[in-house]
All heavy atoms as a GROMACS GRO file, in nm:
protein
  624
    1MET      N    1  17.480  19.563   5.352
    1MET     CA    2  17.409  19.682   5.395
    1MET      C    3  17.459  19.806   5.323
    1MET      O    4  17.382  19.891   5.286
    1MET     CB    5  17.426  19.695   5.547
    1MET     CG    6  17.346  19.805   5.605
    1MET     SD    7  17.173  19.760   5.594
    1MET     CE    8  17.108  19.848   5.726
    2ARG      N    9  17.587  19.815   5.303
    2ARG     CA   10  17.646  19.931   5.238
    2ARG      C   11  17.600  19.942   5.093
    2ARG      O   12  17.573  20.048   5.042
    2ARG     CB   13  17.797  19.918   5.246
    2ARG     CG   14  17.870  20.041   5.216
    2ARG     CD   15  18.016  20.021   5.247
    2ARG     NE   16  18.084  20.146   5.246
    2ARG     CZ   17  18.212  20.160   5.232
    2ARG    NH1   18  18.288  20.053   5.221
    2ARG    NH2   19  18.268  20.277   5.232
    3ARG      N   20  17.592  19.826   5.026
    3ARG     CA   21  17.549  19.823   4.887
    3ARG      C   22  17.404  19.870   4.874
    3ARG      O   23  17.369  19.942   4.782
    3ARG     CB   24  17.566  19.683   4.831
    3ARG     CG   25  17.532  19.670   4.685
    3ARG     CD   26  17.568  19.530   4.636
    3ARG     NE   27  17.523  19.507   4.503
    3ARG     CZ   28  17.594  19.529   4.394
    3ARG    NH1   29  17.717  19.576   4.406
    3ARG    NH2   30  17.546  19.504   4.275
    4THR      N   31  17.320  19.830   4.966
    4THR     CA   32  17.180  19.870   4.963
    4THR      C   33  17.166  20.021   4.979
    4THR      O   34  17.085  20.084   4.910
    4THR     CB   35  17.102  19.799   5.075
    4THR    OG1   36  17.120  19.658   5.061
    4THR    CG2   37  16.956  19.832   5.068
    5ALA      N   38  17.243  20.079   5.068
    5ALA     CA   39  17.239  20.224   5.087
    5ALA      C   40  17.280  20.296   4.958
    5ALA      O   41  17.218  20.394   4.918
    5ALA     CB   42  17.330  20.265   5.202
    6TRP      N   43  17.386  20.248   4.892
    6TRP     CA   44  17.430  20.307   4.767
    6TRP      C   45  17.322  20.295   4.661
    6TRP      O   46  17.299  20.387   4.583
    6TRP     CB   47  17.560  20.242   4.720
    6TRP     CG   48  17.595  20.285   4.581
    6TRP    CD1   49  17.600  20.207   4.470
    6TRP    CD2   50  17.627  20.417   4.536
    6TRP    NE1   51  17.633  20.280   4.360
    6TRP    CE2   52  17.650  20.412   4.399
    6TRP    CE3   53  17.636  20.540   4.599
    6TRP    CZ2   54  17.682  20.524   4.323
    6TRP    CZ3   55  17.669  20.653   4.524
    6TRP    CH2   56  17.692  20.643   4.388
    7MET      N   57  17.252  20.183   4.656
    7MET     CA   58  17.146  20.164   4.558
    7MET      C   59  17.032  20.264   4.581
    7MET      O   60  16.975  20.317   4.485
    7MET     CB   61  17.096  20.021   4.561
    7MET     CG   62  17.197  19.921   4.506
    7MET     SD   63  17.148  19.749   4.523
    7MET     CE   64  17.002  19.745   4.423
    8HIS      N   65  16.999  20.292   4.706
    8HIS     CA   66  16.896  20.391   4.736
    8HIS      C   67  16.939  20.531   4.695
    8HIS      O   68  16.860  20.607   4.639
    8HIS     CB   69  16.861  20.389   4.885
    8HIS     CG   70  16.782  20.269   4.925
    8HIS    ND1   71  16.655  20.245   4.878
    8HIS    CD2   72  16.812  20.166   5.008
    8HIS    CE1   73  16.610  20.132   4.929
    8HIS    NE2   74  16.703  20.082   5.009
    9VAL      N   75  17.065  20.564   4.722
    9VAL     CA   76  17.117  20.695   4.684
    9VAL      C   77  17.117  20.708   4.532
    9VAL      O   78  17.074  20.810   4.476
    9VAL     CB   79  17.260  20.717   4.741
    9VAL    CG1   80  17.324  20.839   4.680
    9VAL    CG2   81  17.255  20.728   4.891
   10ARG      N   82  17.163  20.605   4.465
   10ARG     CA   83  17.168  20.608   4.318
   10ARG      C   84  17.027  20.621   4.260
   10ARG      O   85  17.004  20.697   4.166
   10ARG     CB   86  17.234  20.481   4.267
   10ARG     CG   87  17.251  20.481   4.118
   10ARG     CD   88  17.327  20.360   4.073
   10ARG     NE   89  17.333  20.359   3.929
   10ARG     CZ   90  17.377  20.261   3.857
   10ARG    NH1   91  17.422  20.152   3.917
   10ARG    NH2   92  17.378  20.267   3.727
   11SER      N   93  16.932  20.550   4.316
   11SER     CA   94  16.793  20.557   4.270
   11SER      C   95  16.738  20.698   4.290
   11SER      O   96  16.671  20.752   4.201
   11SER     CB   97  16.708  20.455   4.343
   11SER     OG   98  16.574  20.468   4.306
   12ALA      N   99  16.765  20.757   4.402
   12ALA     CA  100  16.717  20.893   4.430
   12ALA      C  101  16.780  20.993   4.334
   12ALA      O  102  16.711  21.083   4.283
   12ALA     CB  103  16.749  20.930   4.574
   13LEU      N  104  16.909  20.978   4.307
   13LEU     CA  105  16.975  21.068   4.213
   13LEU      C  106  16.920  21.052   4.071
   13LEU      O  107  16.900  21.151   4.000
   13LEU     CB  108  17.126  21.044   4.214
   13LEU     CG  109  17.200  21.090   4.338
   13LEU    CD1  110  17.346  21.045   4.334
   13LEU    CD2  111  17.190  21.240   4.355
   14THR      N  112  16.895  20.928   4.031
   14THR     CA  113  16.839  20.902   3.899
   14THR      C  114  16.701  20.965   3.885
   14THR      O  115  16.671  21.029   3.783
   14THR     CB  116  16.831  20.751   3.874
   14THR    OG1  117  16.962  20.696   3.882
   14THR    CG2  118  16.773  20.720   3.737
   15LYS      N  119  16.618  20.949   3.986
   15LYS     CA  120  16.484  21.007   3.982
   15LYS      C  121  16.489  21.159   3.983
   15LYS      O  122  16.410  21.224   3.914
   15LYS     CB  123  16.402  20.957   4.100
   15LYS     CG  124  16.363  20.812   4.087
   15LYS     CD  125  16.292  20.760   4.210
   15LYS     CE  126  16.264  20.612   4.196
   15LYS     NZ  127  16.201  20.556   4.315
   16THR      N  128  16.581  21.215   4.059
   16THR     CA  129  16.597  21.361   4.062
   16THR      C  130  16.642  21.412   3.926
   16THR      O  131  16.591  21.513   3.877
   16THR     CB  132  16.698  21.402   4.171
   16THR    OG1  133  16.652  21.354   4.296
   16THR    CG2  134  16.716  21.552   4.176
   17TRP      N  135  16.736  21.344   3.864
   17TRP     CA  136  16.785  21.384   3.732
   17TRP      C  137  16.673  21.376   3.628
   17TRP      O  138  16.656  21.466   3.546
   17TRP     CB  139  16.902  21.296   3.689
   17TRP     CG  140  16.960  21.335   3.558
   17TRP    CD1  141  16.957  21.264   3.442
   17TRP    CD2  142  17.030  21.456   3.527
   17TRP    NE1  143  17.019  21.333   3.342
   17TRP    CE2  144  17.066  21.451   3.391
   17TRP    CE3  145  17.066  21.568   3.602
   17TRP    CZ2  146  17.134  21.553   3.328
   17TRP    CZ3  147  17.134  21.670   3.538
   17TRP    CH2  148  17.167  21.662   3.404
   18TRP      N  149  16.591  21.269   3.635
   18TRP     CA  150  16.479  21.254   3.544
   18TRP      C  151  16.381  21.370   3.562
   18TRP      O  152  16.338  21.432   3.466
   18TRP     CB  153  16.408  21.120   3.569
   18TRP     CG  154  16.286  21.104   3.485
   18TRP    CD1  155  16.279  21.053   3.360
   18TRP    CD2  156  16.152  21.142   3.520
   18TRP    NE1  157  16.150  21.056   3.314
   18TRP    CE2  158  16.069  21.110   3.412
   18TRP    CE3  159  16.095  21.198   3.634
   18TRP    CZ2  160  15.932  21.134   3.412
   18TRP    CZ3  161  15.958  21.222   3.634
   18TRP    CH2  162  15.879  21.190   3.524
   19TRP      N  163  16.347  21.401   3.686
   19TRP     CA  164  16.253  21.509   3.716
   19TRP      C  165  16.307  21.644   3.665
   19TRP      O  166  16.233  21.722   3.605
   19TRP     CB  167  16.227  21.515   3.867
   19TRP     CG  168  16.135  21.627   3.904
   19TRP    CD1  169  15.999  21.626   3.902
   19TRP    CD2  170  16.174  21.758   3.948
   19TRP    NE1  171  15.951  21.749   3.941
   19TRP    CE2  172  16.056  21.832   3.970
   19TRP    CE3  173  16.297  21.820   3.970
   19TRP    CZ2  174  16.057  21.964   4.013
   19TRP    CZ3  175  16.297  21.952   4.012
   19TRP    CH2  176  16.179  22.021   4.033
   20LEU      N  177  16.434  21.668   3.689
   20LEU     CA  178  16.495  21.794   3.646
   20LEU      C  179  16.489  21.808   3.494
   20LEU      O  180  16.454  21.914   3.441
   20LEU     CB  181  16.640  21.801   3.696
   20LEU     CG  182  16.715  21.929   3.666
   20LEU    CD1  183  16.646  22.048   3.732
   20LEU    CD2  184  16.857  21.918   3.716
   21ARG      N  185  16.520  21.700   3.422
   21ARG     CA  186  16.514  21.705   3.275
   21ARG      C  187  16.372  21.726   3.225
   21ARG      O  188  16.349  21.798   3.128
   21ARG     CB  189  16.571  21.576   3.216
   21ARG     CG  190  16.722  21.566   3.234
   21ARG     CD  191  16.782  21.456   3.151
   21ARG     NE  192  16.784  21.499   3.012
   21ARG     CZ  193  16.735  21.428   2.910
   21ARG    NH1  194  16.683  21.310   2.930
   21ARG    NH2  195  16.740  21.473   2.789
   22GLN      N  196  16.274  21.665   3.290
   22GLN     CA  197  16.135  21.680   3.249
   22GLN      C  198  16.085  21.823   3.272
   22GLN      O  199  16.020  21.880   3.186
   22GLN     CB  200  16.044  21.582   3.325
   22GLN     CG  201  16.076  21.437   3.301
   22GLN     CD  202  16.061  21.395   3.157
   22GLN    OE1  203  15.964  21.429   3.091
   22GLN    NE2  204  16.157  21.321   3.108
   23THR      N  205  16.114  21.877   3.388
   23THR     CA  206  16.063  22.010   3.422
   23THR      C  207  16.136  22.122   3.349
   23THR      O  208  16.078  22.227   3.324
   23THR     CB  209  16.070  22.035   3.573
   23THR    OG1  210  16.203  22.019   3.618
   23THR    CG2  211  15.978  21.941   3.648
   24SER      N  212  16.262  22.101   3.312
   24SER     CA  213  16.336  22.206   3.243
   24SER      C  214  16.313  22.204   3.093
   24SER      O  215  16.349  22.298   3.022
   24SER     CB  216  16.487  22.190   3.270
   24SER     OG  217  16.536  22.074   3.205
   25GLY      N  218  16.253  22.096   3.042
   25GLY     CA  219  16.230  22.087   2.898
   25GLY      C  220  16.343  22.021   2.823
   25GLY      O  221  16.339  22.007   2.700
   26ASP      N  222  16.446  21.979   2.893
   26ASP     CA  223  16.561  21.918   2.829
   26ASP      C  224  16.527  21.784   2.763
   26ASP      O  225  16.589  21.745   2.665
   26ASP     CB  226  16.673  21.896   2.932
   26ASP     CG  227  16.802  21.850   2.868
   26ASP    OD1  228  16.845  21.911   2.768
   26ASP    OD2  229  16.860  21.752   2.918
   27ALA      N  230  16.426  21.717   2.811
   27ALA     CA  231  16.388  21.586   2.757
   27ALA      C  232  16.278  21.597   2.651
   27ALA      O  233  16.225  21.496   2.606
   27ALA     CB  234  16.342  21.495   2.869
   28ALA      N  235  16.245  21.717   2.608
   28ALA     CA  236  16.134  21.736   2.515
   28ALA      C  237  16.155  21.660   2.384
   28ALA      O  238  16.061  21.602   2.330
   28ALA     CB  239  16.114  21.885   2.487
   29TYR      N  240  16.276  21.660   2.332
   29TYR     CA  241  16.300  21.592   2.205
   29TYR      C  242  16.285  21.440   2.219
   29TYR      O  243  16.226  21.375   2.133
   29TYR     CB  244  16.440  21.626   2.151
   29TYR     CG  245  16.464  21.568   2.014
   29TYR    CD1  246  16.393  21.614   1.904
   29TYR    CD2  247  16.557  21.467   1.994
   29TYR    CE1  248  16.413  21.562   1.778
   29TYR    CE2  249  16.578  21.414   1.867
   29TYR     CZ  250  16.506  21.462   1.760
   29TYR     OH  251  16.526  21.409   1.635
   30GLU      N  252  16.332  21.384   2.328
   30GLU     CA  253  16.317  21.242   2.351
   30GLU      C  254  16.170  21.204   2.365
   30GLU      O  255  16.125  21.102   2.314
   30GLU     CB  256  16.395  21.195   2.474
   30GLU     CG  257  16.546  21.194   2.456
   30GLU     CD  258  16.610  21.330   2.475
   30GLU    OE1  259  16.539  21.425   2.516
   30GLU    OE2  260  16.730  21.342   2.449
   31ILE      N  261  16.093  21.290   2.432
   31ILE     CA  262  15.950  21.266   2.444
   31ILE      C  263  15.885  21.273   2.307
   31ILE      O  264  15.800  21.190   2.273
   31ILE     CB  265  15.887  21.369   2.541
   31ILE    CG1  266  15.940  21.346   2.682
   31ILE    CG2  267  15.735  21.362   2.538
   31ILE    CD1  268  15.906  21.457   2.779
   32TYR      N  269  15.925  21.370   2.229
   32TYR     CA  270  15.873  21.384   2.092
   32TYR      C  271  15.903  21.258   2.010
   32TYR      O  272  15.815  21.206   1.940
   32TYR     CB  273  15.936  21.507   2.026
   32TYR     CG  274  15.918  21.513   1.877
   32TYR    CD1  275  15.797  21.547   1.820
   32TYR    CD2  276  16.025  21.483   1.793
   32TYR    CE1  277  15.782  21.552   1.683
   32TYR    CE2  278  16.011  21.488   1.656
   32TYR     CZ  279  15.889  21.523   1.601
   32TYR     OH  280  15.874  21.528   1.465
   33LEU      N  281  16.024  21.207   2.020
   33LEU     CA  282  16.060  21.088   1.944
   33LEU      C  283  15.979  20.966   1.986
   33LEU      O  284  15.947  20.881   1.904
   33LEU     CB  285  16.209  21.057   1.960
   33LEU     CG  286  16.304  21.151   1.888
   33LEU    CD1  287  16.447  21.110   1.915
   33LEU    CD2  288  16.275  21.156   1.739
   34ARG      N  289  15.946  20.955   2.112
   34ARG     CA  290  15.865  20.844   2.159
   34ARG      C  291  15.721  20.854   2.111
   34ARG      O  292  15.645  20.759   2.121
   34ARG     CB  293  15.866  20.836   2.311
   34ARG     CG  294  15.997  20.782   2.366
   34ARG     CD  295  15.984  20.742   2.512
   34ARG     NE  296  15.921  20.842   2.596
   34ARG     CZ  297  15.984  20.919   2.683
   34ARG    NH1  298  16.114  20.910   2.696
   34ARG    NH2  299  15.918  21.005   2.757
   35GLY      N  300  15.685  20.971   2.060
   35GLY     CA  301  15.552  20.988   2.006
   35GLY      C  302  15.449  21.031   2.107
   35GLY      O  303  15.332  21.048   2.074
   36GLU      N  304  15.491  21.054   2.230
   36GLU     CA  305  15.396  21.094   2.333
   36GLU      C  306  15.345  21.235   2.312
   36GLU      O  307  15.237  21.269   2.358
   36GLU     CB  308  15.460  21.084   2.471
   36GLU     CG  309  15.495  20.942   2.510
   36GLU     CD  310  15.568  20.935   2.642
   36GLU    OE1  311  15.583  21.039   2.708
   36GLU    OE2  312  15.611  20.826   2.678
   37ALA      N  313  15.421  21.317   2.244
   37ALA     CA  314  15.381  21.457   2.231
   37ALA      C  315  15.373  21.503   2.087
   37ALA      O  316  15.357  21.621   2.062
   37ALA     CB  317  15.481  21.544   2.308
   38ARG      N  318  15.385  21.414   1.991
   38ARG     CA  319  15.378  21.458   1.851
   38ARG      C  320  15.249  21.530   1.822
   38ARG      O  321  15.248  21.629   1.750
   38ARG     CB  322  15.393  21.339   1.757
   38ARG     CG  323  15.534  21.311   1.726
   38ARG     CD  324  15.545  21.216   1.612
   38ARG     NE  325  15.662  21.137   1.640
   38ARG     CZ  326  15.692  21.026   1.583
   38ARG    NH1  327  15.613  20.977   1.492
   38ARG    NH2  328  15.800  20.961   1.616
   39HIS      N  329  15.138  21.480   1.874
   39HIS     CA  330  15.010  21.546   1.849
   39HIS      C  331  15.007  21.685   1.911
   39HIS      O  332  14.944  21.775   1.861
   39HIS     CB  333  14.895  21.461   1.901
   39HIS     CG  334  14.892  21.450   2.049
   39HIS    ND1  335  14.971  21.360   2.117
   39HIS    CD2  336  14.822  21.517   2.143
   39HIS    CE1  337  14.949  21.372   2.247
   39HIS    NE2  338  14.860  21.466   2.266
   40HIS      N  339  15.081  21.705   2.021
   40HIS     CA  340  15.085  21.836   2.085
   40HIS      C  341  15.171  21.934   2.006
   40HIS      O  342  15.133  22.048   1.986
   40HIS     CB  343  15.140  21.822   2.228
   40HIS     CG  344  15.164  21.953   2.295
   40HIS    ND1  345  15.061  22.034   2.337
   40HIS    CD2  346  15.278  22.018   2.325
   40HIS    CE1  347  15.113  22.144   2.391
   40HIS    NE2  348  15.243  22.136   2.386
   41PHE      N  349  15.286  21.889   1.960
   41PHE     CA  350  15.378  21.978   1.891
   41PHE      C  351  15.336  22.007   1.747
   41PHE      O  352  15.368  22.110   1.693
   41PHE     CB  353  15.520  21.921   1.892
   41PHE     CG  354  15.582  21.920   2.028
   41PHE    CD1  355  15.616  21.801   2.089
   41PHE    CD2  356  15.605  22.038   2.096
   41PHE    CE1  357  15.672  21.800   2.215
   41PHE    CE2  358  15.661  22.037   2.222
   41PHE     CZ  359  15.695  21.918   2.282
   42HIS      N  360  15.267  21.913   1.685
   42HIS     CA  361  15.232  21.930   1.544
   42HIS      C  362  15.086  21.894   1.520
   42HIS      O  363  15.054  21.822   1.428
   42HIS     CB  364  15.322  21.843   1.456
   42HIS     CG  365  15.464  21.885   1.461
   42HIS    ND1  366  15.510  21.999   1.403
   42HIS    CD2  367  15.570  21.830   1.524
   42HIS    CE1  368  15.639  22.012   1.426
   42HIS    NE2  369  15.678  21.912   1.500
   43SER      N  370  14.998  21.944   1.602
   43SER     CA  371  14.857  21.906   1.590
   43SER      C  372  14.797  21.956   1.459
   43SER      O  373  14.707  21.894   1.405
   43SER     CB  374  14.778  21.961   1.708
   43SER     OG  375  14.790  22.101   1.714
   44SER      N  376  14.847  22.066   1.405
   44SER     CA  377  14.788  22.121   1.284
   44SER      C  378  14.826  22.044   1.159
   44SER      O  379  14.752  22.041   1.063
   44SER     CB  380  14.830  22.268   1.268
   44SER     OG  381  14.970  22.276   1.256
   45ASN      N  382  14.943  21.979   1.160
   45ASN     CA  383  14.985  21.909   1.038
   45ASN      C  384  15.019  21.763   1.064
   45ASN      O  385  15.098  21.705   0.992
   45ASN     CB  386  15.105  21.981   0.974
   45ASN     CG  387  15.229  21.974   1.060
   45ASN    OD1  388  15.223  21.931   1.173
   45ASN    ND2  389  15.340  22.018   1.006
   46TRP      N  390  14.961  21.704   1.167
   46TRP     CA  391  14.993  21.564   1.196
   46TRP      C  392  14.918  21.474   1.100
   46TRP      O  393  14.800  21.452   1.111
   46TRP     CB  394  14.960  21.529   1.340
   46TRP     CG  395  14.982  21.385   1.368
   46TRP    CD1  396  14.887  21.293   1.394
   46TRP    CD2  397  15.104  21.315   1.369
   46TRP    NE1  398  14.942  21.170   1.413
   46TRP    CE2  399  15.076  21.181   1.398
   46TRP    CE3  400  15.237  21.351   1.348
   46TRP    CZ2  401  15.175  21.084   1.406
   46TRP    CZ3  402  15.334  21.255   1.357
   46TRP    CH2  403  15.304  21.123   1.386
   47SER      N  404  14.991  21.426   1.003
   47SER     CA  405  14.933  21.330   0.908
   47SER      C  406  15.042  21.234   0.866
   47SER      O  407  15.060  21.204   0.750
   47SER     CB  408  14.877  21.405   0.787
   47SER     OG  409  14.981  21.477   0.723
   48GLY      N  410  15.118  21.190   0.964
   48GLY     CA  411  15.229  21.100   0.934
   48GLY      C  412  15.350  21.177   0.880
   48GLY      O  413  15.428  21.123   0.804
   49SER      N  414  15.363  21.302   0.918
   49SER     CA  415  15.475  21.382   0.870
   49SER      C  416  15.606  21.324   0.921
   49SER      O  417  15.609  21.257   1.024
   49SER     CB  418  15.459  21.527   0.917
   49SER     OG  419  15.454  21.533   1.056
   50PRO      N  420  15.714  21.349   0.850
   50PRO     CA  421  15.842  21.292   0.892
   50PRO      C  422  15.887  21.347   1.028
   50PRO      O  423  15.851  21.457   1.066
   50PRO     CB  424  15.939  21.336   0.781
   50PRO     CG  425  15.872  21.449   0.713
   50PRO     CD  426  15.724  21.431   0.731
   51VAL      N  427  15.965  21.267   1.095
   51VAL     CA  428  16.016  21.305   1.227
   51VAL      C  429  16.120  21.415   1.210
   51VAL      O  430  16.206  21.407   1.122
   51VAL     CB  431  16.077  21.183   1.298
   51VAL    CG1  432  16.139  21.222   1.430
   51VAL    CG2  433  15.973  21.074   1.316
   52LEU      N  434  16.111  21.516   1.293
   52LEU     CA  435  16.206  21.627   1.288
   52LEU      C  436  16.341  21.586   1.347
   52LEU      O  437  16.345  21.506   1.441
   52LEU     CB  438  16.153  21.746   1.366
   52LEU     CG  439  16.021  21.807   1.319
   52LEU    CD1  440  15.979  21.917   1.416
   52LEU    CD2  441  16.034  21.862   1.180
   53SER      N  442  16.447  21.644   1.293
   53SER     CA  443  16.578  21.624   1.355
   53SER      C  444  16.582  21.705   1.484
   53SER      O  445  16.495  21.788   1.509
   53SER     CB  446  16.688  21.672   1.260
   53SER     OG  447  16.684  21.813   1.248
   54ARG      N  448  16.683  21.682   1.566
   54ARG     CA  449  16.695  21.757   1.692
   54ARG      C  450  16.702  21.907   1.664
   54ARG      O  451  16.638  21.988   1.732
   54ARG     CB  452  16.818  21.711   1.769
   54ARG     CG  453  16.828  21.772   1.908
   54ARG     CD  454  16.947  21.721   1.984
   54ARG     NE  455  16.935  21.582   2.021
   54ARG     CZ  456  16.879  21.538   2.134
   54ARG    NH1  457  16.830  21.625   2.220
   54ARG    NH2  458  16.873  21.411   2.162
   55LYS      N  459  16.777  21.946   1.562
   55LYS     CA  460  16.790  22.088   1.528
   55LYS      C  461  16.657  22.145   1.480
   55LYS      O  462  16.617  22.254   1.522
   55LYS     CB  463  16.897  22.104   1.419
   55LYS     CG  464  16.920  22.248   1.380
   55LYS     CD  465  17.028  22.258   1.274
   55LYS     CE  466  17.049  22.401   1.231
   55LYS     NZ  467  17.153  22.413   1.130
   56GLU      N  468  16.588  22.073   1.395
   56GLU     CA  469  16.458  22.119   1.345
   56GLU      C  470  16.357  22.132   1.459
   56GLU      O  471  16.279  22.225   1.464
   56GLU     CB  472  16.404  22.023   1.239
   56GLU     CG  473  16.483  22.024   1.110
   56GLU     CD  474  16.444  21.910   1.018
   56GLU    OE1  475  16.400  21.804   1.068
   56GLU    OE2  476  16.459  21.927   0.896
   57PHE      N  477  16.361  22.035   1.550
   57PHE     CA  478  16.271  22.038   1.664
   57PHE      C  479  16.298  22.161   1.750
   57PHE      O  480  16.206  22.231   1.791
   57PHE     CB  481  16.289  21.910   1.748
   57PHE     CG  482  16.201  21.907   1.869
   57PHE    CD1  483  16.068  21.870   1.859
   57PHE    CD2  484  16.251  21.942   1.994
   57PHE    CE1  485  15.986  21.868   1.971
   57PHE    CE2  486  16.170  21.940   2.106
   57PHE     CZ  487  16.038  21.902   2.094
   58TYR      N  488  16.425  22.190   1.775
   58TYR     CA  489  16.463  22.306   1.855
   58TYR      C  490  16.417  22.436   1.787
   58TYR      O  491  16.358  22.523   1.851
   58TYR     CB  492  16.614  22.307   1.876
   58TYR     CG  493  16.665  22.430   1.945
   58TYR    CD1  494  16.643  22.451   2.081
   58TYR    CD2  495  16.737  22.526   1.875
   58TYR    CE1  496  16.688  22.565   2.144
   58TYR    CE2  497  16.783  22.640   1.938
   58TYR     CZ  498  16.759  22.660   2.072
   58TYR     OH  499  16.804  22.772   2.134
   59LEU      N  500  16.441  22.447   1.656
   59LEU     CA  501  16.400  22.567   1.584
   59LEU      C  502  16.248  22.582   1.581
   59LEU      O  503  16.195  22.692   1.593
   59LEU     CB  504  16.457  22.565   1.442
   59LEU     CG  505  16.609  22.577   1.433
   59LEU    CD1  506  16.655  22.560   1.288
   59LEU    CD2  507  16.655  22.710   1.489
   60ASP      N  508  16.178  22.470   1.568
   60ASP     CA  509  16.032  22.474   1.570
   60ASP      C  510  15.981  22.518   1.707
   60ASP      O  511  15.886  22.595   1.717
   60ASP     CB  512  15.975  22.337   1.532
   60ASP     CG  513  15.825  22.339   1.519
   60ASP    OD1  514  15.774  22.424   1.442
   60ASP    OD2  515  15.759  22.257   1.585
   61ALA      N  516  16.045  22.470   1.812
   61ALA     CA  517  16.006  22.510   1.948
   61ALA      C  518  16.027  22.660   1.968
   61ALA      O  519  15.942  22.728   2.027
   61ALA     CB  520  16.085  22.431   2.051
   62LEU      N  521  16.138  22.713   1.917
   62LEU     CA  522  16.163  22.857   1.927
   62LEU      C  523  16.058  22.935   1.848
   62LEU      O  524  16.007  23.037   1.895
   62LEU     CB  525  16.303  22.891   1.875
   62LEU     CG  526  16.419  22.855   1.964
   62LEU    CD1  527  16.550  22.892   1.895
   62LEU    CD2  528  16.410  22.925   2.097
   63ARG      N  529  16.026  22.888   1.729
   63ARG     CA  530  15.926  22.955   1.646
   63ARG      C  531  15.790  22.958   1.717
   63ARG      O  532  15.726  23.062   1.725
   63ARG     CB  533  15.912  22.884   1.512
   63ARG     CG  534  15.808  22.949   1.420
   63ARG     CD  535  15.774  22.862   1.301
   63ARG     NE  536  15.728  22.728   1.337
   63ARG     CZ  537  15.606  22.699   1.385
   63ARG    NH1  538  15.517  22.794   1.402
   63ARG    NH2  539  15.572  22.574   1.415
   64ARG      N  540  15.751  22.844   1.774
   64ARG     CA  541  15.624  22.839   1.845
   64ARG      C  542  15.625  22.929   1.968
   64ARG      O  543  15.526  22.996   1.997
   64ARG     CB  544  15.591  22.696   1.888
   64ARG     CG  545  15.542  22.610   1.776
   64ARG     CD  546  15.503  22.470   1.821
   64ARG     NE  547  15.621  22.387   1.846
   64ARG     CZ  548  15.663  22.349   1.965
   64ARG    NH1  549  15.598  22.382   2.073
   64ARG    NH2  550  15.772  22.275   1.978
   65LYS      N  551  15.737  22.933   2.037
   65LYS     CA  552  15.746  23.013   2.159
   65LYS      C  553  15.734  23.162   2.131
   65LYS      O  554  15.666  23.235   2.202
   65LYS     CB  555  15.879  22.984   2.229
   65LYS     CG  556  15.899  23.060   2.358
   65LYS     CD  557  16.028  23.021   2.425
   65LYS     CE  558  16.049  23.095   2.555
   65LYS     NZ  559  16.172  23.056   2.621
   66TYR      N  560  15.801  23.209   2.025
   66TYR     CA  561  15.806  23.352   1.998
   66TYR      C  562  15.706  23.400   1.894
   66TYR      O  563  15.704  23.517   1.861
   66TYR     CB  564  15.949  23.392   1.959
   66TYR     CG  565  16.044  23.377   2.075
   66TYR    CD1  566  16.143  23.280   2.074
   66TYR    CD2  567  16.032  23.457   2.187
   66TYR    CE1  568  16.229  23.265   2.181
   66TYR    CE2  569  16.118  23.443   2.295
   66TYR     CZ  570  16.217  23.347   2.290
   66TYR     OH  571  16.301  23.333   2.397
   67SER      N  572  15.621  23.313   1.845
   67SER     CA  573  15.521  23.356   1.747
   67SER      C  574  15.393  23.401   1.814
   67SER      O  575  15.303  23.453   1.749
   67SER     CB  576  15.491  23.244   1.648
   67SER     OG  577  15.430  23.135   1.714
   68ARG      N  578  15.383  23.382   1.944
   68ARG     CA  579  15.265  23.424   2.020
   68ARG      C  580  15.290  23.556   2.090
   68ARG      O  581  15.402  23.596   2.111
   68ARG     CB  582  15.230  23.317   2.124
   68ARG     CG  583  15.194  23.187   2.063
   68ARG     CD  584  15.152  23.090   2.172
   68ARG     NE  585  15.206  22.959   2.137
   68ARG     CZ  586  15.266  22.879   2.220
   68ARG    NH1  587  15.284  22.912   2.345
   68ARG    NH2  588  15.312  22.763   2.179
   69VAL      N  589  15.183  23.618   2.129
   69VAL     CA  590  15.194  23.742   2.205
   69VAL      C  591  15.247  23.711   2.344
   69VAL      O  592  15.202  23.618   2.410
   69VAL     CB  593  15.055  23.811   2.216
   69VAL    CG1  594  15.063  23.934   2.302
   69VAL    CG2  595  15.003  23.844   2.078
   70SER      N  596  15.344  23.788   2.387
   70SER     CA  597  15.403  23.771   2.519
   70SER      C  598  15.334  23.864   2.619
   70SER      O  599  15.308  23.979   2.588
   70SER     CB  600  15.552  23.801   2.514
   70SER     OG  601  15.606  23.795   2.642
   71ARG      N  602  15.308  23.813   2.736
   71ARG     CA  603  15.243  23.895   2.839
   71ARG      C  604  15.343  23.956   2.937
   71ARG      O  605  15.305  24.014   3.036
   71ARG     CB  606  15.143  23.810   2.916
   71ARG     CG  607  15.031  23.763   2.831
   71ARG     CD  608  14.932  23.687   2.913
   71ARG     NE  609  14.826  23.636   2.827
   71ARG     CZ  610  14.720  23.576   2.872
   71ARG    NH1  611  14.704  23.558   3.001
   71ARG    NH2  612  14.628  23.533   2.790
   72CYS      N  613  15.470  23.940   2.910
   72CYS     CA  614  15.569  23.985   3.006
   72CYS      C  615  15.583  24.136   3.010
   72CYS      O  616  15.622  24.192   3.111
   72CYS     CB  617  15.704  23.921   2.978
   72CYS     SG  618  15.783  23.981   2.828
   73CYS      N  619  15.553  24.204   2.903
   73CYS     CA  620  15.578  24.350   2.899
   73CYS      C  621  15.454  24.431   2.883
   73CYS      O  622  15.379  24.429   2.798
   73CYS     CB  623  15.674  24.382   2.786
   73CYS     SG  624  15.829  24.293   2.803
   0.00000   0.00000   0.00000
């Protein structure tokens, strides 16, 4: 019985950690590598382009984020 309770707690923690990484954007590079979002991140030049390194991906994300007009101010 004790082992089952621990397995439920561990499962809940794992799911919470997964959700937190997804919503915070921390898992964006892993998603990109799986190919689920390549068309989203590089829709303009997707023609079998080489996979970006983690650093290149981060810099590209910053460029995309700050190249648009911001509505905050």
